C-alpha positions in Angstrom: 28.5 -25.0 36.3 26.1 -27.1 34.2 26.7 -26.4 30.6 23.9 -27.1 28.1 24.6 -30.5 26.5 24.5 -28.9 23.0 27.3 -26.5 24.1 29.7 -29.3 25.1 32.6 -29.5 22.7 36.3 -30.5 22.9 38.5 -27.6 23.9 41.7 -27.5 21.9 44.6 -25.6 23.5 44.9 -24.2 27.0 41.8 -22.8 28.7 41.5 -21.5 32.3 38.7 -24.1 32.9 41.4 -26.7 33.1 42.6 -25.2 36.4 39.2 -25.1 38.0 37.9 -27.9 40.2 34.8 -29.6 38.9 31.8 -29.6 41.3 29.9 -32.7 42.4 26.8 -33.6 40.5 23.8 -33.3 43.0 21.6 -35.9 41.3 22.0 -38.2 38.3 19.1 -37.1 36.1 18.4 -37.1 32.4 20.5 -34.0 31.9 23.5 -35.7 33.4 22.9 -38.8 31.3 22.7 -36.6 28.2 26.0 -35.0 29.1 27.6 -38.4 29.5 26.2 -39.5 26.1 27.6 -36.3 24.5 31.0 -36.8 26.2 31.2 -40.4 24.8 30.2 -39.0 21.3 33.0 -36.5 21.5 35.4 -39.1 22.8 34.8 -41.5 20.0 34.7 -38.8 17.3 38.1 -37.6 18.5 39.6 -41.1 18.7 40.4 -40.8 22.5 40.1 -43.1 25.5 39.1 -40.7 28.2 37.6 -37.3 28.9 37.0 -35.2 32.0 34.1 -32.7 31.8 36.5 -29.8 32.0 37.8 -30.8 28.6 34.4 -30.2 27.0 33.6 -27.0 28.8 31.7 -28.2 31.9 32.6 -28.1 35.6 30.3 -31.0 36.4 32.3 -33.8 38.1 32.0 -36.4 35.3 34.6 -38.5 33.5 34.2 -41.0 30.7 36.7 -43.7 29.8 36.8 -46.4 27.2 40.1 -48.2 26.4 38.3 -50.0 23.6 40.3 -53.2 23.9 40.7 -54.8 20.5 38.4 -52.2 19.1 35.5 -53.2 21.2 33.7 -50.4 23.0 33.5 -50.8 26.8 32.3 -47.4 28.0 32.7 -46.5 31.7 30.9 -43.3 32.9 32.0 -42.0 36.3 29.9 -39.4 38.0 31.5 -37.8 41.1 34.6 -40.0 40.9 36.9 -40.0 43.9 40.1 -42.1 44.2 39.9 -43.7 47.6 43.0 -45.8 47.6 46.2 -46.0 45.5 49.1 -48.5 45.6 52.6 -47.6 46.7 53.9 -49.3 43.5 54.2 -47.0 40.5 54.2 -47.3 36.8 55.1 -45.0 33.9 53.1 -44.6 30.7 53.2 -42.0 27.9 50.3 -39.7 28.4 48.7 -37.2 26.1 45.4 -35.2 25.9 42.9 -34.7 23.2 43.0 -31.0 24.1 46.8 -30.7 23.4 47.5 -32.5 20.2 51.1 -33.4 19.8 52.1 -32.9 23.4 53.1 -36.2 25.2 55.1 -37.0 28.3 56.1 -40.0 30.4 54.0 -39.8 33.6 54.6 -41.9 36.7 51.5 -42.7 38.8 50.4 -45.4 41.2 49.9 -48.7 39.3 46.6 -49.6 41.0 43.7 -47.5 42.4 40.3 -47.9 43.9 37.7 -45.3 42.7 34.2 -44.7 44.0 31.7 -43.1 41.7 28.0 -43.0 40.7 27.0 -44.8 37.5 24.4 -43.5 35.1 21.6 -45.0 37.2 22.8 -43.0 40.2 24.1 -46.2 41.9 27.3 -46.0 43.9 30.1 -48.2 42.4 33.6 -49.1 43.6 36.1 -50.1 41.0 39.6 -51.4 41.5 41.7 -50.7 38.5 45.4 -51.5 37.6 47.7 -50.9 34.7 46.7 -48.7 31.8 43.1 -48.3 33.1 44.3 -47.0 36.4 46.6 -44.5 34.6 43.7 -43.2 32.4 41.3 -42.9 35.3 43.9 -40.9 37.3 44.5 -38.7 34.3 40.8 -37.9 34.0 40.2 -37.4 37.7 43.2 -35.0 37.7 41.4 -32.9 35.0 38.4 -32.7 37.3 40.7 -31.5 40.1 42.3 -28.8 38.0 45.5 -30.7 37.4 47.1 -31.2 34.0 49.4 -34.2 33.2 52.4 -31.8 32.8 51.9 -30.9 36.5 53.1 -34.5 37.3 56.5 -33.9 35.6 59.8 -32.3 36.9 59.8 -28.5 36.7 61.9 -28.4 33.6 59.8 -30.9 31.7 56.6 -29.3 33.0 57.7 -25.9 31.8 58.6 -27.3 28.3 55.2 -29.1 28.0 53.3 -26.0 29.2 55.0 -23.8 26.6 53.9 -26.2 23.9 50.4 -26.4 25.3 50.0 -22.6 25.4 51.0 -22.4 21.7 48.2 -24.7 20.6 45.2 -22.9 19.1 
């Protein structure tokens, strides 16, 4: 579902689009590059570090990440990202979402991954990521797969987080 770039905006609170699987982008064209640029604009404006397209109302398989180490922007756009490998070792970080202000949880994930994606020029890239970058990429790819971070918690903690999420308007 290609949303018009001008229609992309951050969704606050639960929306059924979060449970839908994003569809692969057929070709990286000017419309895709415009969507990526809009997603980075939304990301920076909201003070975040990652967005999956579902979070802004699109079902195109696009994620943007920028950890902004020491305040320096290092944007990473991933079109059609797929995690092709993950380590057996795990790490736990506190996760949150721009869509659910005030909702956080300790989430355990593999501590290293390999992700394959297309860049903004349509070139295939492979990235090995570890630590916080790996955690953030996995979080955004989960959004694209219809998975929210509370889904990674125990049933009791997930139910508590989802109750909080569904109260956000």
